[in-house]
C-alpha positions, 0 to 999 in steps of 0.5 A: 500500500502506498502512503497515500492509500494508507492516509485515505483509509485513516483520515479520508479527506482531512489528514493532519499535517503529521499524517506520515509520521503517525503512519510510521509510528503505527507501522512500528507498532505493527512490526512489534506484533509480527515478524519484523522482516514481513513488513517492509518499506519500499516504493513509497509505502509498505508491503506485507511480505508474507506467504499465503499460509501466513494471511488468513484472507489469502488462505480463505480465497485459495480454499474458496477457489479450490471449492469452486473447482471441486463443485464444477467437476461434480464433487459437491461433498469436497466443495462443501468441506473446503468452503467450511474450512475457508469459513472457519477462518472468519472471526467476524466482520472484517473491520470489527473494533475499529472506528466507524469512519474507517470501517466505512471504507469500501475495501472492508465492504468488498472483503465482507462480500466475499464472505457472504458469497462463500456462505451462499456457495457453501449452502448451495453445494452442501444441499447437493452433498450427503452432509448438509449440516456441516455448513449450518453454523456458518450459515446461521451466523451470516443470516444473523448478520444479514437479517434482511438478505432474502437469498441468504435466509432462503438458503438457511431455510433449505439447509435447516429442512435438509437436516431435519429441522423443518419446524425451525425452517418454517420459524425462520421464514415467519421471522423474516417475513415479519421483519420485511413487513415491519422494516421495509413494508414488503412481502417475501420475494419469490426465492424466499417463498420457494424455499418455504414451499419446498419445506412444506412439500418436503422436497428441498433443492438447491436454489437457482443461483447464477454463477454458482458452479456446475449444477446450479439451479438443477440440484438433486432433490433431497428428501426432508428427514423426520424432525427429531423430537429434540431439535433446537439449535437455532435462534427460535429454539436455543433454550427450549427443552425441545421442538415438537415433531411436525406432520405435513399433508400435501395434496396435488402439489402446486407450483410456487405461488406468484409473489404477493399471494397467500402462503400455500395457495396458488391461483385457487389450486387444490393445495391443502396444508395441515400442520398438526399440533405439536405432540409433547416429548416422550416421558424420558425426555420431557423436563419433569418436576424435580422429583421425577427427573433422572438424577445422574451421579457420575462422580468418580470415587473420592480418595479416602486418604485425601490430605492437605489443601485446606486453604484451597478448599476454603477458597473453593467454597467461596465460589459456590452459587447462591440458592437463588436460581434467578441470581445475576450470574448465569453459571459459576465456573471454577477453573482448577489449574496447575502443573502435571502431577499437582493434584488437580483432579484429586482436589476437584473430585474431593471437593465435588463430593463434599458439596454434592448435597448442594446439587440435588439434581445430580452430578455430571462428570467427564474426563476430556483427556485434553493431555492424553498420551494417545492424543485422543481428545474427547470432542465436545460433541462426544461429551455432550452426547454422554451428558444427554444420555445421562440426563435420560434423552432417547438417543434417537432424539439427540440432534445431529449437530453440536449446536443442537446438542448444546442447546438441548443440554442447556435447556435440560439444565435450566432451572436445575441444580447440577454439579458438572465436573469437566476434568483434564480440559485441553483449552477453553474451546473444548469447555464452552459447549459443555457450560450450562446456560442458567443459574444454579449449576456449578462447573468445575474444570481442571486443566494443565492449561491456564484457560485464560479465555475461560477466565476472561470471556466466561467469568471463570474463577481461577484456583491455581494449585501450588506445591504442598507445604511440608506439613500438608505433604506429611499429612498426605503421607500419613493418610496413605502409610499411617500416621504412626509410621510417619511419626516414627521416622520424621527425618526420613519423611522430610527427606522424601518430601524434599526429593519429591519436590513437594509434588503430590503425584511423586508423594503418592507414588512413594507412599504407594511403594511404602504401603505395599511394603509395610516392613520397609523403613521409610529411610530405605525409600529416602535412600533410593531417592537420594541415590537418584539425586532427586531425578525421575528414575527412582519415581519411575521404578516406584510406579511399576510401569503405570503411565498414569503414575509415572512422573516422566510419562505424565510430564510427557503428555504436557510436553507433547501437546506443545507446538514445536517452537515451545517444545524446543524452548522447553528443552533449551531451558533445561540448560539455563544456568540458575533457578529462574530465567527472564524473557531476554535470557530465554530469547538468547537461549533460543536465538529468538526475537524477544517478542517471540520468546515471550509468546513461547514462555506464555505458552509454557506457562499456560501449560504449567510447564513453567511458573512465572514466580514474579513478573517476567521471571520464570522457574521450573519445578525440580522434577520438570527440570529433570525431565527437560534435561532428559528430552534435551539429551535426546535432541540435537546436542549442537543446538544445545551447545549453541544455546549455551554459547548464546546465553553465556554471551547474554549474561556476560554482556548484560553484566558488563552493561550493569557494571558499567553504570554502577562502577563506570570508572573501573580501570579494566574493560575485558576484551570481548569478541562479538556476541554469538548470533541470536544472543540478546544482551540487556541494557539499562536506562539508569544505575538503579535498574542495573542494581536491581538486575544484579541483585535479582540475577546474582544466583544465576550469574554464579551458576553461569560461571560454574556451568560455563567452566564445566561445559567448555566455555572457560573464557565466559567463566572467568569473564563473568566472574570478573565482572561480578566481583566488585558487586559481590564485594559490595554485598559482603558475599565473600564466601560466594566470591571464593567459590565463583573465582575458584571455578573461574581460575580452574577454567582459565588454567585448564585452557591456558588463559593467562589473562583469565588466571591473573584476573581470577587470582586477584579476585580470590586475593581480595576475597581472602583479605575481606575474610581475614585470610591474609597469607592466602591473600598475599599469595594470590595477589602477588602471583596475579601481579607477576602475571599482569607484569609479564603480560605488560598490563599496567592498569591491571598492575595498578589495580592489583597494587591497590589491593595489596595496599588494602591488605597492608592497611588491614594488617596496620602496615601503613608504610607498605600500603603507601609504597604499593599506592605510590607504585599504582600511581606510577602505573596509572600515570604511565597509561594516562588513566586519570580515574585510576589516579584519582582513586589512588589519591583518595586511598592514600588520603584514607591511609593517612587517616589510619596513620592519624595525619588528618591534615595530610589526608585532607590534602590528598583527598581534595586532590582526588576530589578535583580529579573525580569531578573533572572526570565526572566520576560520580562513584569516585566523587562520593567515596572521596566526600566520605573520606573527607568527612571522616578526616573532618570528624577526627579533627573534631570539625563535626559540621564540616564532616556532616556536610561532606557526608551529606554530599556522599550520601546524595550521590550514593542514593542517586547511583543506587549503591546501597552498601556504600550508602549504608557505610556513609550513614554509619559514619554520620551516626558516629559523628552525631554521637561524637557531638552528643546527638543521640537521636541523630545517631540512632536515626542514621544507624537505624537507616544504615542497619535497615540497608545492611540487613536488606543485603544480609551484609556482615557489617550489620552486626557492628551497627546493631551493637552501636544501636543497642549501646545507645539504648 
C-alpha cells in the first residue's frame, strides 16, 4: 500500500499535517506484533511480505477457489468441506473494533462480500452433498448478520429442512417475513417463498443461483428427514427443552405461488396444508418436576486418604452459587489449574463430593483427556452426547449437530441444580459447549492449561494449585502409610518430601511403594531417592510401569501437546544456568526475537510447564527440570551447545552493561569478541535498574560461571566472574566470591588463559583479605601481579597494587600500603588513566587517616576530589566526600564532616549503591554521637542497619551493637 492509500483509509479527506509520521509510528507498532522482516518499506509505502499460509484472507480465497473447482467437476461433498474450512477462518466482520469512519471504507465492504458469497456457495453445494449440516453454523451466523438478505435466509431455510429441522425452517421464514413487513413494508420475494414451499412439500433443492458452479439451479432433490423430537439449535429454539415433531399433508402439489399471494395457495389450486399440533416429548425426555427427573451421579470415587489443601478448599467454597436460581450470574465456573502431577483432579473430585448435597439434581462428570498420551481428545460433541444420555434423552432424539446438542443440554439444565465436573480440559474451546446456560449449576474444570479465555470471556474463577507445604505433604503421607509410621521416622519423611519436590503425584507414588511394603523403613525409600539425586528414575521404578503414575510419562503428555517452537524452548531451558530465567535470557537461549520468546514462555506457562514466580521471571519445578534435561539429551546436542554459547554471551554482556553504570570508572574493560548470533544482551536506562538486575540475577550469574567452566566455555567463566566481583564485594558475599573465582581460575588454567588466571587470582586475593585470610591473600595477589607484569598490563598492575595496599592497611602496615599506592600511581600515570589516579589519591588520603595525619589526608583527598569531578566520576566523587568527612570528624570539625557526608550520601542514593550508602550513614551516626546527638545517631544507624540487613551484609552486626549501646 502506498502512503497515500494508507492516509485515505485513516483520515479520508482531512489528514493532519503529521499524517506520515503517525503512519510510521503505527507501522512500528505493527512490526512489534509480527515478524519484523514481513513488513517492509519500499516504493513509497509498505508491503506485507508474507506467504499465503501466513494471511488468513489469502488462505480463505485459495480454499474458496479450490471449492469452486471441486463443485464444477461434480464433487459437491469436497466443495462443501473446503468452503467450511475457508469459513472457519472468519472471526467476524472484517473491520470489527475499529472506528466507524474507517470501517466505512469500501475495501472492508468488498472483503465482507466475499464472505457472504462463500456462505451462499457453501449452502448451495452442501444441499447437493450427503452432509448438509456441516455448513449450518456458518450459515446461521451470516443470516444473523444479514437479517434482511432474502437469498441468504432462503438458503438457511433449505439447509435447516435438509437436516431435519423443518419446524425451525418454517420459524425462520415467519421471522423474516415479519421483519420485511415491519422494516421495509414488503412481502417475501419469490426465492424466499420457494424455499418455504419446498419445506412444506418436503422436497428441498438447491436454489437457482447464477454463477454458482456446475449444477446450479438443477440440484438433486433431497428428501426432508423426520424432525427429531429434540431439535433446537437455532435462534427460535436455543433454550427450549425441545421442538415438537411436525406432520405435513400435501395434496396435488402446486407450483410456487406468484409473489404477493397467500402462503400455500396458488391461483385457487387444490393445495391443502395441515400442520398438526405439536405432540409433547416422550416421558424420558420431557423436563419433569424435580422429583421425577433422572438424577445422574457420575462422580468418580473420592480418595479416602485425601490430605492437605485446606486453604484451597476454603477458597473453593467461596465460589459456590447462591440458592437463588434467578441470581445475576448465569453459571459459576471454577477453573482448577496447575502443573502435571499437582493434584488437580484429586482436589476437584474431593471437593465435588463434599458439596454434592448442594446439587440435588445430580452430578455430571467427564474426563476430556485434553493431555492424553494417545492424543485422543474427547470432542465436545462426544461429551455432550454422554451428558444427554445421562440426563435420560432417547438417543434417537439427540440432534445431529453440536449446536443442537448444546442447546438441548442447556435447556435440560435450566432451572436445575447440577454439579458438572469437566476434568483434564485441553483449552477453553473444548469447555464452552459443555457450560450450562442458567443459574444454579456449578462447573468445575481442571486443566494443565491456564484457560485464560475461560477466565476472561466466561467469568471463570481461577484456583491455581501450588506445591504442598511440608506439613500438608506429611499429612498426605500419613493418610496413605499411617500416621504412626510417619511419626516414627520424621527425618526420613522430610527427606522424601524434599526429593519429591513437594509434588503430590511423586508423594503418592512413594507412599504407594511404602504401603505395599509395610516392613520397609521409610529411610530405605529416602535412600533410593537420594541415590537418584532427586531425578525421575527412582519415581519411575516406584510406579511399576503405570503411565498414569509415572512422573516422566505424565510430564510427557504436557510436553507433547506443545507446538514445536515451545517444545524446543522447553528443552533449551533445561540448560539455563540458575533457578529462574527472564524473557531476554530465554530469547538468547533460543536465538529468538524477544517478542517471540515471550509468546513461547506464555505458552509454557499456560501449560504449567513453567511458573512465572514474579513478573517476567520464570522457574521450573525440580522434577520438570529433570525431565527437560532428559528430552534435551535426546535432541540435537549442537543446538544445545549453541544455546549455551548464546546465553553465556547474554549474561556476560548484560553484566558488563550493569557494571558499567554502577562502577563506570573501573580501570579494566575485558576484551570481548562479538556476541554469538541470536544472543540478546540487556541494557539499562539508569544505575538503579542495573542494581536491581544484579541483585535479582546474582544466583544465576554464579551458576553461569560454574556451568560455563564445566561445559567448555572457560573464557565466559572467568569473564563473568570478573565482572561480578566488585558487586559481590559490595554485598559482603565473600564466601560466594571464593567459590565463583575458584571455578573461574580452574577454567582459565585448564585452557591456558593467562589473562583469565591473573584476573581470577586477584579476585580470590581480595576475597581472602575481606575474610581475614591474609597469607592466602598475599599469595594470590602477588602471583596475579607477576602475571599482569609479564603480560605488560599496567592498569591491571595498578589495580592489583591497590589491593595489596588494602591488605597492608588491614594488617596496620601503613608504610607498605603507601609504597604499593605510590607504585599504582606510577602505573596509572604511565597509561594516562586519570580515574585510576584519582582513586589512588583518595586511598592514600584514607591511609593517612589510619596513620592519624588528618591534615595530610585532607590534602590528598581534595586532590582526588578535583580529579573525580573533572572526570565526572560520580562513584569516585562520593567515596572521596566520605573520606573527607571522616578526616573532618577526627579533627573534631563535626559540621564540616556532616556536610561532606551529606554530599556522599546524595550521590550514593542517586547511583543506587546501597552498601556504600549504608557505610556513609554509619559514619554520620558516629559523628552525631561524637557531638552528643543521640537521636541523630540512632536515626542514621537505624537507616544504615535497615540497608545492611536488606543485603544480609556482615557489617550489620557492628551497627546493631552501636544501636543497642545507645539504648
